[in-house]
C-alpha positions in Angstrom: -30.4 -13.8 -41.8 -27.6 -13.3 -44.3 -26.9 -9.8 -42.7 -26.7 -11.5 -39.1 -24.2 -14.1 -40.5 -22.2 -11.3 -42.2 -21.9 -9.3 -38.9 -20.9 -12.5 -37.0 -18.4 -13.5 -39.5 -16.9 -9.8 -39.3 -16.8 -10.1 -35.5 -15.0 -13.5 -35.7 -12.6 -12.1 -38.3 -11.8 -9.1 -36.1 -11.4 -11.3 -33.0 -9.1 -13.6 -34.9 -7.0 -10.6 -36.1 -6.9 -9.3 -32.5 -5.8 -12.4 -30.8 -3.5 -13.5 -33.8 -1.4 -10.2 -33.5 2.0 -10.0 -31.9 4.2 -7.5 -30.3 7.9 -7.7 -30.8 10.8 -5.7 -29.8 14.3 -5.5 -28.5 15.7 -4.8 -25.0 18.8 -2.8 -25.1 21.2 -0.9 -22.8 20.5 2.9 -23.5 23.9 4.1 -23.2 23.0 7.8 -24.1 19.7 7.6 -22.4 17.7 9.0 -25.4 15.1 6.1 -25.3 16.2 4.9 -28.8 18.0 2.0 -30.1 21.1 3.5 -31.7 24.0 2.0 -33.6 26.5 0.1 -31.3 24.3 0.0 -28.2 24.4 -3.4 -26.5 21.2 -5.6 -26.8 20.3 -7.4 -23.5 19.7 -11.2 -23.6 18.1 -13.1 -20.9 15.6 -10.5 -19.8 12.1 -11.6 -18.9 9.2 -9.9 -20.8 5.5 -10.4 -20.3 2.1 -9.5 -21.6 0.6 -10.2 -18.1 0.0 -13.7 -19.0 2.8 -15.2 -20.9 6.5 -14.8 -20.0 9.3 -15.0 -22.6 13.1 -14.5 -22.5 14.9 -12.2 -24.7 17.3 -14.0 -27.2 21.0 -13.3 -27.7 20.0 -10.4 -29.8 17.9 -8.9 -27.1 14.5 -9.8 -29.1 11.3 -11.0 -27.9 8.0 -11.9 -29.3 4.5 -12.2 -27.5 0.7 -12.3 -28.3 -0.8 -8.8 -28.5 -3.9 -8.8 -26.3 -6.1 -5.6 -26.1 -6.2 -4.1 -22.7 -3.1 -5.6 -21.4 0.4 -4.1 -21.3 3.8 -5.4 -22.3 6.6 -5.0 -19.8 9.9 -6.4 -18.7 10.4 -7.9 -15.3 13.3 -5.7 -14.3 16.4 -7.4 -12.9 17.7 -5.7 -9.7 20.6 -3.9 -11.5 18.5 -2.4 -14.2 15.8 0.3 -14.7 14.0 1.8 -17.6 14.7 4.9 -19.3 11.8 7.5 -19.2 9.4 8.3 -16.5 10.4 8.0 -12.6 6.9 6.3 -12.4 8.5 3.1 -13.5 5.3 1.0 -14.5 4.2 3.9 -16.8 7.1 3.0 -19.0 5.3 -0.2 -19.9 3.3 -0.4 -23.1 -0.3 -0.5 -22.8 -2.2 -2.1 -25.6 -5.4 -0.3 -26.2 -8.6 -1.8 -27.3 -8.1 -1.2 -31.1 -4.9 -3.0 -31.0 -5.5 -5.5 -33.8 -2.2 -5.3 -35.9 1.4 -6.5 -35.1 3.2 -4.0 -32.9 6.9 -3.1 -32.0 7.8 -2.1 -28.5 11.4 -1.6 -27.6 12.6 -1.3 -24.1 15.6 1.1 -23.3 17.3 0.1 -20.0 20.0 1.7 -17.8 22.2 0.2 -15.3 21.7 1.1 -11.7 23.2 0.1 -8.3 22.0 -3.0 -6.7 20.8 -2.2 -3.3 20.7 -5.2 -0.9 19.8 -2.8 1.7 17.0 -0.3 0.9 13.8 1.7 2.1 10.4 1.4 0.6 7.7 3.8 1.4 4.3 1.8 1.3 1.7 4.5 0.7 -1.8 3.6 1.0 -5.0 5.2 -0.6 -4.1 8.9 -1.5 -7.7 8.8 -2.8 -8.0 12.3 -3.9 -11.5 13.3 -5.4 -10.8 17.0 -6.4 -8.1 19.5 -6.6 -8.8 20.5 -2.9 -8.0 17.0 -1.8 -5.0 16.9 -4.2 -3.7 20.1 -2.4 -4.3 18.4 1.0 -1.8 15.6 -0.3 0.7 18.0 -1.8 0.8 19.9 1.5 1.2 17.0 3.9 2.4 13.7 2.2 4.4 15.1 -0.7 6.8 17.4 1.6 7.7 14.2 3.4 8.3 12.1 0.2 10.2 14.9 -1.4 12.8 14.9 1.5 16.0 13.1 0.8 15.3 10.4 3.4 17.2 7.7 1.7 14.1 6.0 0.4 14.8 3.7 -2.7 11.2 2.9 -3.7 7.8 4.5 -3.4 5.0 2.1 -3.7 1.5 3.6 -4.0 -1.1 1.0 -2.9 -4.1 1.9 -4.9 -7.1 4.1 -4.9 -4.9 6.9 -6.2 -8.0 8.8 -7.0 -11.6 8.8 -5.7 -13.4 7.8 -9.0 -12.1 11.2 -10.6 -9.8 9.8 -13.3 -9.4 13.1 -14.8 -6.8 13.7 -11.9 -4.5 11.0 -13.2 -2.2 13.1 -15.4 -1.7 15.6 -12.6 -1.1 13.1 -10.0 1.4 11.3 -12.4 3.3 14.7 -12.8 3.5 15.1 -8.9 4.8 11.6 -8.8 7.5 12.5 -11.1 8.8 15.2 -8.7 9.7 12.6 -6.1 13.5 11.7 -5.8 12.8 7.9 -5.5 11.4 5.7 -8.3 7.7 5.1 -8.0 5.5 2.1 -8.7 1.6 2.1 -8.4 -1.1 -0.4 -7.8 -4.7 -0.2 -9.1 -7.6 0.3 -6.6 -11.3 -0.1 -6.8 -11.7 3.7 -7.2 -9.3 3.8 -10.1 -11.4 2.1 -12.6 -13.5 3.4 -15.5 -17.3 2.8 -15.1 -17.6 0.1 -17.8 -19.6 -3.2 -18.0 -16.7 -4.8 -20.0 -14.3 -5.9 -17.2 -10.9 -5.3 -19.0 -12.0 -2.0 -20.2 -12.5 -0.9 -16.7 -8.7 -0.5 -16.3 -8.1 1.3 -19.5 -7.7 5.1 -18.1 -5.3 3.6 -15.6 -3.3 1.6 -18.2 -3.0 4.7 -20.5 -1.3 6.8 -17.7 0.3 4.3 -15.3 0.9 1.2 -17.7 0.2 -2.4 -16.4 -2.0 -3.2 -13.5 0.1 -6.3 -12.8 3.8 -6.7 -13.1 6.9 -7.8 -11.3 10.3 -6.4 -10.5 13.4 -7.1 -8.4 15.2 -4.8 -6.0 18.1 -6.2 -4.1 17.3 -9.8 -3.1 13.6 -9.0 -3.0 11.1 -9.9 -5.9 8.0 -7.8 -5.9 4.8 -9.2 -7.6 2.0 -6.4 -8.2 -1.4 -7.7 -8.8 -4.8 -6.3 -9.5 -7.3 -8.3 -7.4 -10.1 -5.7 -7.9 -12.5 -7.9 -9.8 -15.2 -5.7 -11.2 -18.8 -6.8 -11.1 -20.6 -3.9 -12.6 -20.1 -0.1 -12.6 -19.1 0.1 -8.9 -19.6 -3.4 -7.7 -16.3 -5.5 -7.1 -14.7 -8.2 -4.9 -11.3 -9.2 -4.1 -10.4 -11.9 -6.6 -7.4 -13.1 -8.8 -8.2 -14.0 -12.2 -6.9 -17.0 -14.0 -4.7 -14.6 -16.1 -3.2 -13.3 -12.8 -2.5 -16.7 -11.5 -1.0 -17.9 -14.8 1.5 -14.8 -14.7 2.4 -15.6 -11.1 2.8 -19.3 -11.9 5.3 -18.5 -14.6 7.1 -15.7 -13.0 7.9 -17.9 -9.9 9.6 -20.3 -12.1 12.5 -17.7 -12.6 12.5 -16.6 -8.9 15.5 -18.4 -6.9 14.4 -19.9 -3.6 16.7 -17.7 -1.7 14.7 -14.4 -2.5 12.2 -12.7 -0.4 8.9 -12.5 -2.2 6.7 -9.4 -1.5 3.1 -9.4 -2.9 1.4 -6.1 -3.3 -2.3 -5.5 -4.3 -5.1 -3.2 -3.1 -7.8 -5.2 -1.5 -6.0 -7.2 1.4 -5.0 -10.7 0.5 -6.8 -12.0 3.7 -10.1 -10.7 2.2 -9.4 -11.9 -1.5 -12.1 -14.7 -2.3 -9.7 -17.2 -3.9 -6.6 -16.3 -2.0 -5.9 -20.1 -1.4 -5.3 -20.4 -5.3 -2.3 -17.9 -5.0 -1.2 -19.5 -1.7 -1.0 -22.9 -3.3 1.3 -21.3 -6.0 3.6 -20.0 -3.1 4.0 -23.7 -1.8 7.4 -24.1 -0.2 8.3 -20.4 -0.4 8.8 -19.9 3.4 8.1 -16.4 4.6 6.2 -14.1 2.1 5.3 -10.6 2.9 2.2 -8.9 1.4 1.6 -5.1 1.4 -2.0 -3.8 0.7 -4.2 -0.8 1.2 -8.0 -0.3 1.0 -9.0 -0.6 4.7 -8.3 3.0 5.7 -7.2 1.6 9.0 -3.8 -0.2 9.9 -4.0 -4.2 10.2 -1.8 -7.1 10.0 -2.9 -10.7 9.0 -1.4 -14.0 8.5 -2.2 -16.8 6.1 -0.7 -20.4 6.4 -0.2 -22.7 3.3 1.9 -25.7 2.4 5.4 -24.6 3.4 4.6 -20.8 3.4 3.4 -18.0 5.6 2.1 -14.8 4.2 2.6 -11.9 6.6 0.3 -9.1 5.4 0.7 -5.4 6.4 -2.5 -3.3 5.7 -0.7 -0.2 5.5 -3.6 2.3 6.3 -4.4 5.3 4.2 -2.5 8.5 3.6 -5.9 10.2 3.2 -7.0 8.8 6.4 -10.7 8.5 6.7 -11.3 10.1 3.3 -10.1 13.5 3.9 -12.8 14.4 6.5 -12.9 15.6 10.1 -12.1 18.8 11.8 -9.6 20.9 10.1 -6.1 21.8 11.9 -4.7 25.4 11.8 -3.3 24.7 8.2 -6.8 23.7 7.0 -6.0 20.0 6.6 -8.9 17.6 7.8 -7.6 15.3 10.6 -9.2 12.4 9.0 -8.2 10.0 12.0 -8.8 6.3 11.0 -11.1 4.0 12.8 -8.6 2.1 15.1 -6.8 5.3 16.3 -4.0 5.5 13.6 -3.6 9.1 12.3 -3.2 9.6 8.5 0.0 7.6 7.6 2.2 5.4 5.4 4.7 2.8 6.4 8.4 2.6 5.9 9.8 -0.9 5.3 13.6 -1.3 5.6 14.8 -4.4 3.6 18.2 -5.9 4.3 18.9 -8.8 1.9 15.8 -11.0 2.6 14.8 -9.6 6.0 12.8 -6.5 6.8 11.7 -4.1 9.5 8.4 -2.1 9.3 7.4 1.1 11.0 4.5 3.3 10.8 5.1 7.1 9.8 2.3 9.3 10.9 2.0 12.1 8.4 3.1 15.5 9.6 4.3 14.1 12.9 7.7 13.3 14.3 9.0 9.8 13.2 9.5 8.9 16.7 5.6 8.9 17.2 4.6 5.3 16.6 1.8 5.0 19.1 -0.8 7.0 21.2 0.0 6.9 25.0 -3.1 8.0 26.7 -3.3 8.1 30.6 -6.9 8.1 32.1 -7.9 10.3 34.9 -6.1 13.3 34.0 -8.2 14.8 31.2 -11.7 15.3 32.7 -13.2 14.7 29.2 -12.6 11.0 29.8 -15.5 10.9 32.3 -17.9 12.1 29.8 -16.9 9.7 27.0 -19.5 6.9 26.9 -16.7 4.6 25.5 -14.2 5.4 28.2 -15.9 6.4 31.5 -15.9 2.8 32.7 -12.1 2.6 32.6 -10.3 3.1 35.9 -8.3 6.2 36.3 -4.5 5.8 36.0 -4.7 3.2 33.3 -2.4 3.4 30.4 -4.1 3.0 27.1 -1.6 2.3 24.3 -2.6 2.4 20.7 0.2 0.9 18.9 0.4 1.9 15.1 0.8 -1.6 13.5 0.7 -3.8 16.5 -1.0 -7.3 16.0 -1.8 -10.3 18.1 1.8 -11.5 18.0 3.2 -8.2 19.3 4.4 -8.1 22.8 4.1 -4.7 24.6 5.9 -3.7 27.8 6.4 -0.4 29.7 8.3 1.0 32.6 7.8 4.1 34.7 10.6 6.1 36.0 13.2 3.6 35.0 11.6 1.0 36.9 11.1 -2.6 36.1 9.5 -3.5 32.8 6.0 -4.5 33.2 3.9 -6.5 30.4 0.8 -4.8 29.0 -2.5 -6.7 28.1 -4.0 -6.7 24.7 -7.5 -5.3 25.1 -10.5 -5.0 22.8 -11.5 -1.2 23.5 -12.2 1.9 21.5 -9.2 4.0 20.9 -9.3 7.1 23.2 -8.9 9.6 20.3 -11.6 7.8 18.4 -14.0 8.0 21.3 -13.3 11.6 21.8 -14.2 12.4 18.3 -17.2 10.0 18.3 -18.6 11.5 21.3 -18.4 15.0 19.9 -20.2 13.7 16.8 -23.0 12.3 18.9 -23.3 15.5 20.9 -23.6 17.4 17.5 -20.5 19.4 18.4 -18.8 18.0 15.1 -18.8 18.9 12.4 -18.3 22.6 13.0 -18.9 25.0 9.9 -17.0 24.1 6.8 -15.9 20.7 8.0 -17.2 17.2 7.1 -18.0 14.7 9.8 -15.5 11.8 10.3 -18.2 8.8 10.7 -16.2 7.2 13.5 -18.0 4.3 15.3 -17.5 2.4 18.6 -15.4 -0.3 16.8 -13.0 -1.9 19.1 -9.4 -1.5 18.1 -7.2 -4.4 17.4 -4.0 -2.4 18.2 -4.6 -1.3 21.8 -2.8 -2.5 25.0 -3.6 -1.4 28.7 -1.9 -1.5 32.0 -3.3 -0.3 35.4 -0.4 1.5 36.9 0.8 0.9 40.4 -0.4 3.2 43.3 3.0 4.9 43.8 2.6 6.2 40.1 -0.7 7.9 40.8 0.5 11.1 42.1 3.3 13.6 41.1 5.2 13.8 37.8 6.5 10.5 36.0 7.7 9.3 32.8 6.6 6.1 30.9 8.6 4.4 28.3 6.9 1.8 25.9 8.4 -1.0 23.7 6.4 -3.1 21.3 7.9 -5.7 19.1 7.4 -9.1 17.4 9.1 -11.5 15.3 7.7 -10.4 11.9 9.8 -7.2 11.6 7.8 -4.8 13.8 9.5 -2.6 16.6 8.0 0.6 18.0 8.9 2.7 21.0 7.2 5.7 22.7 7.9 7.9 25.6 5.7 10.4 27.5 5.5 12.3 30.7 2.5 12.8 32.8 1.5 14.4 36.1 -1.3 13.6 38.6 -2.4 16.0 41.3 -1.0 15.1 44.8 -4.5 14.5 46.0 -5.3 12.0 43.4 -3.9 9.1 45.5 -6.6 9.4 48.0 -9.4 9.7 45.6 -8.2 6.8 43.7 
């Protein structure tokens, strides 16, 4: 009994030491960019510093003090005109407090001035989800060349599931992110966790490499709030949920965000599918229009949540690995990995201008102008053999708009004629139908490939139009426009040609 009491007393003493510890430090302007506080370097007052729960403000000497909690990170909430000295993966410059953190700690933050960009581009990159070096090679040969280009992007935001449970890839993936010209931020996904029964320890490997799994920063007139809504319920079980600690962080953070700023939320599991999303929605009361950018689904989707004086428009940005790096390989040996509703492997480009924005899908490895699939039935004879398409009349336009939603209006015109409205239809995307049929016929997978497990799920981003009779013979060109009031605009053009005898057959 005495032994048990002694053990309990020791544990309580350890817990007291842990939770009574503090982290202190100085935020300063790192003029020579050496990461150290040198004599004469200016100390910065008024900078917000957080441990993922409490937020404090640096004093006139640039100093701060916070409770040091194991498993959390200490980080500044960067103003729009500052960044941190060090890694180009910005959140990895935050200080992760390991599980043995039981003593007072000093963490200084060296900062540099940067230009404030009220107009900037963000690459929203969902689910790279590499599980081995072959899949990492797929990413470096397809996604990385696009991100390495000097395209004017200001920010890269990786939306979680950086790896597929193989946490040993973190260091190499981090090194690859360091190569990118634009500063990078990351989100934690459900496949980015350690297998551990203690919830906060599930995020330690991520924290050691990428810093905090929740933070905020400013870019132009946009305030970004990054959250970890992967709530572990065992080694692999999880649900979308915001902890009280996360909600408290948001509650305090919003007190410092002016009403005239656009708030952008980002997390891995979609906000629309997060169990207690209304708790966060309540904190956003009166904030007007809020944008959320998420991953996880391996398909593109857009969702809307209404609260008191707030509308959250959510962009489910799809996956840069597509359907988990599977499917038939192309001539370069890269799996097609077509996503369930017909979008190719992709990311999104979000163009911010002050507090407004435009979104567009970028299909990886394809021309930036390709923002939709335009399929004309009755030309490819394979259509008649597809159980998901053979009932559709010939000369029907099937338009899969990458990122279209219920609010999107789609119209088309043929040969510069009158614009015609297209109807939103719940149908299987034609490319999905083709691959699915070949799966069912045991044609796919061919040797050395993995089957893409596409199902006959109806697409939420498909519109149709039965073309007029005069368009059903000879050569024509169709133009398509799609837009809505939530920053989405897409265009597409294709030529097509029917045999002259087709009119009688139709």
